[in-house]
N, C-alpha and C positions, 0 to 999 in steps of 0.2 A: 606499518603499512596501513593504507586507508583504502576504502572502497566508496564508490559513488552509488547512491540509491536515489530513486525517484519517489516523491511523495506528492500527494495532491496539495493544492494551495491551502486548503483548509487545515490539513495536517501540519504543513509547514508553519502556518500562523500559530497553531496550538503549541508546537515545539518552540517557536520563537518566544512566545509569552512565558513558557515554562523555564526556559534556559537561563535567563538573567545573564550573568557573566560566565556561565559554564558553556562548554561546547555541546553540540547536539549529541555527540557520542556519550558524553557524561550524563545527559538527561536520560537517554535511552538505557544506558548501563545501570544507572541508579534505580530506575523503575524496575528493571529485570532483577536486580539484586534484592529488591524488596519483595520479591515473589510475584511481581506483575508479569504479564505476558506482553509480547510485542504488540498484540492487538490492542492492549490497553493504551499504548502510546500512539499507535497508528490509527486509531479511530474505528475499531470494530463496531458494527451496529450503526454506522453513519447512514446507511440506506434503509428505508423502510422495506418491508417484506415484498411488496409489489414491485418496487423499483429494483430490488435485488434480483428478483426472478427475471425481469426484463433485461437487466445487464448481463446476467448469467446466460440467458438465451442468445443474446447478441454476441457475446464473446465466443460462445460455442459455434455460432454460425460463421463468424469471422475466421475462427480457427479452421473450420471445415473448408471454407473457401480458400484459405491460404494453402492448406494441404493439397487441395485439388490443383491450384496453380503450380505448386512444386511438381506434382506428378505429371502435369501437362508439359512442363518445361524439360522433363527428363527425356 
């Protein structure tokens, strides 16, 4: 069974360079089996601290707005 996941273009390019003739699943699995974390593959730390806080705040606001829209639609 397979699952679809979304990754940023930057992460996709990193995985593409790493994979060679292997599948993306093999690249991720191999990293995890070596004691790595998914964040090591997915690019943890890609955002600097200020950008991280801005994104976090924006996601929070968008989540609140979406929840309000759902409540209003009920």
